[in-house]
Steps between C-alpha positions, in 0.01 A plus 500: 500500500814502284805288580696818572253622765500153658880514526481847652244389759713195585805724546297741715381212719861383541605851605221514758601157636865610524398815687302294748797267550731796560254654744475167685880470522528855633235434764678178604833686530336773706353238735837322527679823594233590753530158666881534517463845656268358766751222583780755532285717725418201721869405525602854594226516762656201679764740634292819508180371666485405873421137572364558851447787744454540874485806728644726232782261403499387136685180404652483150703209353830677568427776754270647767339843499390685813415868540638580153832333576646200317673215685671225297426138592820329622569163655591661836162675536325443833140539622366525855143496638396662830152481646348733763190710440628517139696270272838636394700362205865605496712440190879527521703531179871539559565832676138621497165386633138614515189401693143484376210490746153348460206385713563203731228304320730492193766290678452201270533714188807669644674165564409372151632819343822479699549143373434618141773763541749237615411270208520784244835610641638147466382480136547867406792444265331209325167689473671804351697294247185311396308825454785650296511190278128518437524872420783436254308216332185713473697789348661268247160356409358850453792608282460189286125560463561860395777419255361184340276626218545198273130414476397860443764557232396178328136616493607839367697335222198291399278809507743698284523216250122484469466877481760503222304232317182705525684813384636305201147395403393864509801620299486223238128540428390568147286811439189282495599324826589830666162643404321195640698525824425871522129436458506225764676723752261783425196280554642362823572847633150617417345202673714554809414869518130425458506231769678727747279799424174306509602344832573844646179646360303209642641572846410867468154411374444268796570796730250722321124485494310694242120509530523169683686349201867416464646627172687178437514360148278205411518256215381626166235228470356575844487872430334444164229280653434746780485790254247318281290415805495863607398614154216246491379615840497858378310400187234325709470796733470741207204311343168677565273320743154387388255785535219459756206730454405677817335824578749775468553681824473872512816667380734610775716809494818447304822471696843561353679177390786375715830624361719241676449220243682554165306441182713197401514362854879554532638766729769719336745441785459122466553515122813711552629255763455201267661687209797589720531138613497374140741774388750378756495150350522642145823674598625191679433277196688750281793471740490119470486505121795740482725266700821396327850381581643852505314583820675418826339332795557816707305704246215253512498507879477880513220506242323221684494710818363790296215279384421399857473869590271561201290202603460654846381824335244310295379327815461836677265616226293184540483543876403867468164406346197477730483157664138449406350206313615465140227558251441218247661715230805567720530129573503425127763770440712351779483149347569620146801703618649202681431283197695734271789517750521120513508475121780758477709324765455164328612642166804665658605169656499314167 
């Protein structure tokens, strides 16, 4: 690798590192703001959420609520408990009062709640001021978290500096260096497309079953060995067996030969299916070899989806063939077809 390409790869690595740092800073800021929002919500709920309840009366830090009415807590508030067949809790606040009734078995709770009202009333002003202070502090903390973008801006500055450095390397390249960079990018793009496509095709192939075989690609060496083994088996089977002289039986009436077996042992629909499958990869390899920097990623994505659709069509033709046992000749054709496809994909990836 030339010194220029090494510098470019170093600059690219620095850009990626700066992007990660920026992303980390943005996530940290998001978490900080979320935590501040939760603290503000908790502080606001100190005044908006009831602390205790009894017989329909809700006790807040600075007021009571009963039957959709609000009664402020004041130092002159009074409570009274009466017991008969029920327990009655009367609360008097200035010029108004109300009475809540509960079962007699709740007398202890009623007395405890009455005491809580008296305590809250005595501390109402202090409780309200404390809650307001905490709300103000939480709001200030949230505003500071939202406005302080120092770390993020610093990361953005570093990223821009490194992106500018990479852009300078691209712009200052000599024709020879630019050509080398172009070729490197082209090769990388081809490899990425092949890896993505082969992964997708492998998933599709795993979901399909053709004659009890999965049309997944195998290594070239494995396919070559299996092909040679099949050919040798066919050669052995085709050798005439040693003649054994026996009395010839009386000739039987001739019957018409079965028409289901083709002369070459390969069904036309199976040959067409394999040709369609290989044709798909021929077109795909041509697409890979035509890749260049002028194409956009969106264009590649659309074409890639087209190839997935074509692959599905090729698979339909394979599945349309009778699911009977492959003949030895069909098995050889299958292996040779996969062998050629592997070779083409390997050449395209170079």
